[in-house]
N, C-alpha and C positions, 0 to 999 in steps of 0.2 A: 504494500498500500503506501503510495507516495504522498509528500507532504500535503498537497492540496486536498486529497481525501481525507487525511488525518485530522486536519485543521476543521472541515466542515463537521466531521463525526463527532470530534471532542466538543466543539461548540455547542452543538445540539445536544448532546448529552449532559452538558453543564447547564442547558436551559437558557443560552445566551442567543439574542438575535445578532445580525451582523452589526447593526447599529450600536449595540450593547458592547460588543467586542471591541468595535473601533474606538468607542469612548474610553474604555478602561485600558486601551493600548496608545491613546493619543493620536490615532490616526482618522483618516476618512472612511466613511463606509464604502466608498469606492475602492480604496486600497485593500480592504478585507475582501470585497469581492473578487478582486483581480488574484489575490492569494489563493482563494479557494477554486478559482476558475483556471489556476496554474499559469496565468499570464505573466505574473511578476513573482518575486521572492523576497520575503522580509529581510532587513538588514539584522545583524547581530544583536542590536540593542532591542529591536521588536521580537526577535526569537526568544531572547530571555525574558521579556515581558509575558509573551505567550506561554512558555514553558512554566512560569510562576503561576500565572492565572489558571491555567488548565491542570497544573499538577502533573506534569511529565516532564522529562528531561530534555535537553536541547538535542542532545544525540540521538534520542528517540524520534523527535521531530523531523531531523535532517536526513536520517538513514531510512532508505526505501525498505520496506518490509512486506513480505505476504502474510496471509493469514493462517498459514500451515502451523500445526501444532509441533514444538519441538522441545519435548520434555528432556530433562537431565539424563546423562546415559544410566546413572544408577537407578533411576526411578522409571526406567523405560517400560518394565514389564509390567509394573503395578498402574502406571498412567494408560498404557494401551488397554488393559482390562478395563479400567474405569470409563475410558471413552467408549470402548465397546458395548459396555452396559448401558451407558446413558444412550446410545443409539438404538439399542435394542428396546429400552424402556420407551423411547420415543415412538416407535411403531407399534406399542402395544398399550398406549394409553390416549390422551386427548386427541392426538393427530389420526389415530385410527378408530376412534369412537369406542375404545374398549376400555375395561376396568376403571370405571367410574365407582366411587365408593361414598359412603355417607359424610356429609359435610363435617368438617372439624372446627369451623368456625360459622356464625350466623350466616345464612345465605351465600356460602363459599360452594365452589365447585371443586371436587376433589378426585384425584386419580392416583392409584397405587399399583406398583408392579415390583414383584420379587422374582429373583433367580439365584439361587444358591446362597452366597453369602452377602449378596447386594439387595439393598431395598431402595426403590425410587418412590417418592411422593411429590406430586404437583398440586398446589391449591391456588385458587384465584377467585377474586370478588369483582363484580360488576358485569357489564354486557358490552354496550357499544363504546363504553370506556371501562377499560379493566386493569388490574393490577394483580401479581401473583408472584409466587416463588415455587421453584422446583429445588429438590435436594436429594442427595444420594448418601446412604449409610452403607458402611462395609463392617460387617461383625458388631452391629449396633453402634458405631461411631460415625458420626457425620464427616464426610470426606470431600463433599462438593456441594455447592448451592449456586442458584441464579435468580435474580430478581428481575422483573420485567413489568412494563407498562404500556400499554397501546390504546389505540382508539380508531373507531370508524369513522371516515371522513366523507363518505358518499353512500347513498342508497343502493348503489349497484355492487357494494362490496360482497363478495361471496366467502363465507365461512368454509364452504367445502374446499375451495380453491386454496385456502390458507393451509388447512389441514394436509391437503395433497401436496402443497409445497414443503410443509414441514417433515414430512415422511421421506422427503429426498435428501434430507441433511446426510453427510458423509464424512469419512475420516479427516478430509481437509477443513471441513466446516461442521463440527460436531455440537454447535452452540445453540442454534435454533433452526433455520433450513439451510439450503445451499447458496452459494454465492449468487447464482442466477438460476430461475426456472420459469418456463413459460407454457401455458396450455390455453389454447383458444385465444380470447381477448385479453387474457390477464397475464400479468408478468409480475413475478416476486425478485426483488434484490435484497441481498443482505451484505453489510460490511462490519467487519469486526477489526479492532485493534488489540493487540496483545495475544496470548495463548491460553490453552485451557487452565492454566494455573491461575491467571488474572487478566480478564478481559472485560472490554465493553462493546457494544455493537448497536447497530440501527437496521430494522428491516422495514420494507415499504412493499406495497401492492398498487399496481397501475391496472387500470381497465382501459385499454387504448392509451390516450394521452393523459386520462383523468386519474390522479392519486385518490385512492379509495381507503387507504389504510396505512398506518404507521405504528410502530412500536420501539421502544429503547429498551436495552437490556444489559446487564453487568453481573459478572459473577466470577467463580474460580474456585480452586481447591482450597480445603479448610485444614487447619493443623493446630 
């Protein structure tokens, strides 16, 4: 992921508009727009301001990265197993209309899946605007969690398409859905910064040229 993409995603996850980011960094909104469009690059003073404001390092901002998971070598086996289970749980719960359980909170929707030593639980509240958390336990110890919040932007949104897209999450993008998925007139896109141990992301759905849904999320492994 290049600087312009990282800046836009981090700004949105921070809840800032281009105008607000411009004000906090002492530049014009047009300058921020050009940064996010990849037309110009901020100078080192602005990079330091951005890194402090968005709580990331300058090194992270300026180095191009993809979203592939790169766990430490000594943790490879456990991480691979955890990611595989998260993907398995994904296609056996909400995204696949399966394993819904009794509410754990007032008016919540809950999904639960177990396999061997792993347990997955997903719970959310709301409807067209919603918030929730999924978590994974290994031998009774919480090892992973992700929080998410999203909203429907247009009546033409399709919940079935969202579920279909989420079922296509893969090893490269095991967080929500794949980087890109299209079926008929609907298109799903997902961008993530970080890796499976500590990440934040943004997903959106378009029907043609109309944006009908968006969701921000963040999570990682626990210790």
